[in-house]
N, C-alpha and C positions, 0 to 999 in steps of 0.2 A: 196799619203800618204806612210809612211814607211812600214806599214803592208801589203799593196797590192803589193809592189815591192820587198821586201826582206823577207827572212825567217831567224829568229835568232834561232840558235840551242844551246843546253846546254853548249857547250864549249866556248861560247862567240863569235863564228864566225858569220859573216853575209854573206849569200849567195844570189846571184841574182836569183830570181825565174825563169827568162828566161833561165838560164843555166841548170835547172833540167829537164831531159827527160829520157825516158826509151829506151834503145837500143834494137835492134832486138834480141840479145842474152838473154836479161833479160825478153823479152815478153813471152817466152814459158812457158807453165804450167809444173809443176813437176808431173810426173806420179807416183802413188803409187800402188804397187801390191795389189790386193784385198785380197790375202791370208794373207798378213801382217795385213791388217785392220781387218779381221775376227779373227785373232789370238788375237789382242788387245781387241776385243769385248768379246771374250770368257773369257779372264783373268779378266774382270771387271763385268762379268755377275752377280755374287753374291755380288756385291758391293753396298755400300751406300756412298753418299757424305754427310758430316756433317759440319755445320757452327756453331761455338761457338760464341754466341752473348755476347762478353765480352769487357769491356772498360778499363781494368786495366792489368798490367803485370801479367803473370802467367807462371808456369813451364810447358812447353810443354811436356817434358818427363813424368812428374807426371800425366798429363791429360791422356796420352796414357795408362800408366800403370793402372790407376784407371778405365778407360773404359773397359780394358780387364778383370779386376777383377770383376767389378759389372755385366758385361754382361754374365759372366760364360760360355764363348765359349769353347767347348771341342775339336772340330775338326779342329781348326785353324783360326786365324785372323791376318791379316797384316794391320798395320795402318801407313799411311804416310801423312805428311802435303803437300798439293798440292798448297796452296796459303795461304795468311795471315788468320789464324784462320779457314781455310777450310781443312778438312781431308778426305782422302779416306780410308774407312773401307772395306777391301776385305775379305769376308768369304769363307771358304772352302766348307761349307754346306749351302744350300739355306734355310733349315728349321731354322737354327740358326739365319740367317739374318732376317727372318720373325718374329722370336721370339723377337728380339731386336726392330723391328718396332712395334710389337703389344704392347710392354710395354712402349711406349712413354708416356709422354715426359721425356727427360733425362736432367740432369744438371751437371755442374762441377763448383765448387767454386762459387755457387749461380748464375750461368749464364746458360742460356738456350742453349742446343745443339739441333739444328734443323737438322733432317735427311731427306734425300730424296733418293729413289731408283735410281740407275743408269739406264739410257737407252742409246740407241745408240747416241743420240744427247745431252747428258748431258753437261751442262756448269756450270761454277763456279760463275755466277753472282748472285747478291742479290735477283733477282726476284724469283729464285727457292727456296729461303730459308725464305720465309715469312709465309709459311703455316705449321702448325704442329697440332698434336692431343693433346687434353686435356680431362680429365674426369672432368665434372662439377657436382656440387651438386645443386639440385633444392629444395628449402625449401618452407614450408607453403602452399603446395597444399592440398585441401580438400581430404579426404580419397577416395572418389569416383572419383577424378581426377588423382589419381596416377596410370595411365595406360600408356602403351607404346606410343600410338598415341599422347597423350598430351605432353609427354616428348619429342617426335620427333618435335612437333611444337615449343616448347620452345627452344630446342636445335638449330633448324634452325633459330631462331631469333638471337642467339648468334654467330653462324657460320653455318657449315653444319653438321647436326647430322648424325653420322655414326653408332651408336649403343646405345642401352638403356639396362641397367642392370635390368632384369626382372626374375620372376619365370616362371614355365612352362605354366601358364595361361595368361601370359602377364602383370601381376600385378607388381607394384613397391612399395609394402607395406614395409614401414620402416620409419625411422626418416626423410629421404630425398630421392629424386629420383636421380640416377646417369645416366648421358648421356655422351657418348664419342663424342666430337665435334671437327671438323676440323676448326681451327681458323687462321685468318690472323693476325700474331703478329706485322705487320707493321702498323696496325691501332689501335687506342685507343679502349679499352674494353668499351662496353656499360654498364652503371650502372644499368639500368633497361630496361625491355622489353616493 
């Protein structure tokens, strides 16, 4: 068959697969100085990668300016696009980065911005951008059921419950119970527990 014997490349050329091989010169690994690698790690230590889940054209410069404005970063923020709709947010101060994470979720032009903290092995694939925090409201619980433990159980049915808004005694008395839940946005939301 044509596909097993030849490789077609984008310029329209056809190459015989038998002629493709790696020379001794090409076999060697490229050595990278560990000092250079650690310098790069330090530069992104206070960084976030963010993916904007948008399906329509948008103004990239406006999105960057709006993020800077609403995040109210005082000590410095650098924003650059590293892939299609994926941004690197590099903070000068770690506490400002944490403040942005604590106030998730974020959106731009009615589209969700999913953030993830950078680690040494950070990648820009979709897998890392399907989880984000949401505050959910739980209604119609009986008054005696408005406690942290029940809100945790319900929140864990929706996603992974991270926090429940309570008073000092652990009560959630009000019109509804608020829970902060880590949700996988690549899956459909459950309509009922």
